[in-house]
C-alpha positions in Angstrom: -59.4 174.5 174.3 -62.9 175.7 174.1 -65.4 172.9 174.6 -69.1 173.5 174.7 -69.6 170.4 176.8 -67.4 171.7 179.6 -69.4 173.4 182.2 -67.7 176.5 183.6 -67.9 177.6 187.2 -70.3 180.4 188.1 -69.5 183.6 186.3 -69.4 185.7 189.5 -67.0 183.2 191.1 -64.8 183.3 188.0 -64.8 187.1 188.1 -63.7 187.0 191.7 -61.0 184.5 190.9 -59.7 186.7 188.0 -59.5 189.7 190.4 -57.5 187.8 192.9 -55.2 186.4 190.2 -54.5 190.0 189.0 -53.8 191.0 192.6 -51.3 188.2 193.0 -49.6 188.8 189.7 -49.3 192.5 190.6 -47.8 191.5 194.0 -45.2 189.5 192.2 -44.5 192.4 189.8 -44.1 194.8 192.7 -41.6 192.6 194.5 -39.6 192.1 191.3 -39.4 195.8 190.6 -38.4 196.6 194.1 -35.6 194.0 193.9 -34.1 195.2 190.6 -30.5 196.4 191.0 -30.1 194.9 194.4 -27.7 192.2 195.5 -29.8 189.0 195.2 -29.1 185.7 197.0 -29.1 183.1 194.3 -29.0 179.3 194.3 -29.2 176.7 191.5 -31.2 173.6 191.2 -28.4 171.7 189.5 -24.9 170.7 190.7 -23.5 173.7 192.6 -19.9 172.6 191.9 -20.3 171.9 188.2 -20.6 175.1 186.0 -22.1 173.0 183.2 -25.0 172.1 185.4 -25.7 175.6 186.9 -29.2 175.7 185.4 -32.6 176.8 186.8 -31.4 179.6 189.1 -33.6 180.6 192.0 -33.4 184.0 193.8 -34.6 184.8 197.2 -37.3 186.9 195.5 -38.7 183.8 193.9 -39.2 182.1 197.3 -40.5 185.3 198.9 -43.1 186.0 196.2 -44.4 182.5 196.2 -44.7 182.5 200.0 -46.6 185.7 199.9 -48.9 184.5 197.1 -49.6 181.2 199.0 -50.5 183.2 202.1 -52.9 185.5 200.3 -54.5 182.5 198.5 -55.0 180.8 201.9 -57.0 183.8 203.0 -59.1 184.1 199.9 -59.7 180.5 198.9 -58.5 178.3 201.7 -60.0 175.1 200.2 -58.3 175.5 196.8 -55.1 173.6 195.8 -51.9 175.3 194.8 -48.9 174.3 192.9 -45.8 176.5 192.6 -42.4 176.2 191.1 -40.4 176.9 194.3 -42.4 175.4 197.2 -43.3 171.7 197.2 -46.6 171.8 199.1 -50.0 170.9 197.8 -52.6 172.1 200.4 -55.7 170.4 198.8 -54.5 167.8 196.4 -57.4 166.7 194.1 -59.5 169.8 194.6 -61.4 170.9 191.4 -59.7 174.3 191.6 -55.9 174.4 191.2 -53.8 177.6 191.2 -50.5 177.2 189.3 -48.0 179.9 190.3 -44.7 180.9 188.9 -43.4 183.8 191.1 -40.7 184.8 188.5 -40.8 183.2 185.1 -37.5 184.1 183.4 -35.4 184.1 186.6 -32.1 183.9 184.6 -33.1 187.1 182.8 -34.1 188.7 186.0 -30.9 188.0 188.0 -28.8 189.2 185.0 -30.8 192.4 184.5 -32.1 191.3 181.1 -35.5 193.1 181.2 -37.8 190.3 180.1 -39.5 188.4 182.9 -42.9 187.7 184.3 -44.9 186.7 187.4 -47.6 184.2 186.3 -50.8 183.0 188.0 -53.1 180.4 186.3 -56.2 178.9 187.6 -57.5 175.4 186.6 -61.0 174.1 187.1 -61.2 170.3 186.7 -57.8 170.4 185.0 -58.6 173.1 182.4 -57.3 176.7 182.5 -60.2 179.1 183.3 -58.4 182.2 184.5 -55.0 183.7 184.1 -53.0 186.8 185.1 -49.5 187.4 183.9 -47.5 190.4 185.0 -45.0 191.2 182.3 -41.9 193.5 182.6 -42.9 195.0 179.3 -46.0 194.9 177.0 -47.6 196.2 173.8 -47.8 199.6 175.6 -44.1 199.5 176.5 -45.1 199.5 180.1 -45.0 196.8 182.7 -48.4 195.4 183.8 -50.8 192.5 183.9 -52.5 190.7 181.0 -55.5 188.9 182.4 -58.7 187.1 181.5 -61.3 184.6 182.6 -63.0 182.0 180.5 -66.0 183.5 178.8 -64.5 187.0 179.1 -62.1 189.1 177.1 -58.3 189.7 177.2 -57.4 192.8 179.2 -54.2 194.6 180.1 -54.4 196.5 183.4 -58.1 196.3 183.2 -58.4 197.7 179.6 -59.5 195.6 176.7 -56.6 194.5 174.3 -57.1 194.9 170.6 -55.3 191.9 169.1 -55.8 192.5 165.3 -52.6 192.3 163.4 -51.6 194.9 160.8 -52.3 193.3 157.4 -49.4 195.2 155.9 -47.0 193.0 157.9 -46.1 190.1 155.6 -43.8 188.3 157.9 -44.5 188.2 161.6 -42.6 186.9 164.7 -42.8 183.5 166.2 -41.6 182.2 169.6 -39.8 179.3 167.8 -36.5 178.0 169.3 -35.3 176.4 166.1 -36.4 179.0 163.6 -33.9 180.4 161.0 -34.2 183.1 158.4 -34.3 180.5 155.7 -37.1 178.5 157.4 -40.3 178.3 155.4 -42.7 178.7 158.4 -43.5 182.3 157.4 -42.2 184.0 160.6 -38.9 185.2 162.1 -38.0 183.4 165.3 -37.8 185.2 168.7 -37.3 183.6 172.1 -37.5 185.7 175.3 -36.4 183.3 178.0 -39.9 183.5 179.6 -42.7 181.1 178.5 -45.2 183.2 180.4 -44.3 186.4 178.5 -44.5 184.5 175.2 -47.9 183.2 176.0 -49.1 186.6 176.9 -47.5 188.1 173.7 -49.3 185.5 171.6 -52.6 186.4 173.2 -52.0 190.1 172.7 -51.1 189.6 169.0 -47.4 190.5 169.4 -46.2 187.0 168.5 -47.9 185.0 165.8 -47.2 181.8 167.6 -44.9 180.2 170.2 -43.9 176.7 171.2 -42.1 175.2 174.2 -40.2 171.9 174.2 -41.3 170.7 177.7 -42.7 173.3 180.0 -44.2 172.7 183.4 -47.7 173.6 184.3 -46.8 176.7 186.2 -44.9 178.0 183.2 -48.0 178.1 180.9 -51.2 177.7 182.9 -51.9 181.4 183.2 -50.8 182.1 179.6 -53.0 179.4 178.1 -56.0 181.0 179.7 -55.1 184.2 178.0 -54.6 182.6 174.6 -57.9 180.8 174.7 -59.9 183.9 175.5 -58.1 185.8 172.7 -59.2 183.2 170.2 -55.9 181.3 169.8 -55.4 177.5 169.6 -53.1 175.2 171.5 -51.6 172.0 170.4 -49.9 169.3 172.6 -47.4 166.8 171.2 -48.4 163.2 172.0 -47.0 159.9 170.7 -49.3 160.2 167.7 -48.1 163.7 166.9 -49.5 167.2 167.4 -53.1 167.1 168.8 -55.5 169.8 170.1 -54.8 170.5 173.8 -57.8 170.0 176.0 -56.6 169.9 179.6 -53.7 169.3 182.0 -55.1 166.0 183.2 -57.6 163.2 182.4 -59.5 163.4 185.7 -57.3 160.8 187.3 -53.7 161.8 186.8 -52.4 164.8 188.9 -52.3 167.8 186.6 -49.4 169.1 188.6 -47.2 166.4 187.1 -48.1 167.5 183.5 -45.3 168.3 181.1 -45.3 168.1 177.3 -44.3 170.0 174.2 -47.0 172.6 173.3 -47.6 175.1 170.6 -50.0 178.1 170.6 -51.2 180.6 168.2 -53.6 181.1 165.3 -55.1 177.9 163.9 -53.7 178.4 160.4 -50.2 179.1 161.8 -50.2 176.0 164.0 -51.3 173.9 161.0 -48.1 175.0 159.1 -46.0 174.5 162.2 -47.3 171.0 162.9 -46.6 170.0 159.3 -42.9 171.1 159.6 -42.3 170.4 163.3 -38.9 169.3 164.4 -40.5 166.8 166.8 
């Protein structure tokens, strides 16, 4: 995603934005931890009377966290636009800064007590990810916390730099690949967590070699793509002509909030192998 022709915002402003993104991700994490084990109120976005369509669950914690995040953003950056998974309100449509918020990514995991979920905050500037903060229920340290970064900076976890070098003794690594099998020739073993935000953060941190998602929404991956970019990873987007380098969530005219497309992220050499054997 790096483009030398793209002019970043002022570094001091970006640092402030990263700090607020971390605060918001931590807020989400705190609410999630406090709600664990409680009796949650849950609704589904599909047909409530058809078990086959009970997909995309939403808990009362999802709604509460997004409401809190929006309120805090209104205090810090009242002119900025916001898009979230649960609340259909865009306060400043067309603003050059857009915050993409997923209060709980991996809600199905969360409501079932499966301990892999995240709270993700991504910041776009002129349709490109420039900052991200992803609270993860677990991490490379086996602790919950926030992976975060801003464009031009470094990947950090709870403020500390993250070493992303892989152990060269590992001959076969892990990939967030939904169709992988042990007989596939990609060169990695498939793992899916149920949270796109966690998998993006894990690619950035070097836990996963790569990951790909069949059709995510912007709030699923905006924060994570900022982390991957800073960590030196590459991102591909599937277009009619095949897999191409990802550059932004919009073209300067289309609303980036409406973006959705297959994407893959990881090391350049890994993505080259993946693109050559892609199921799409």
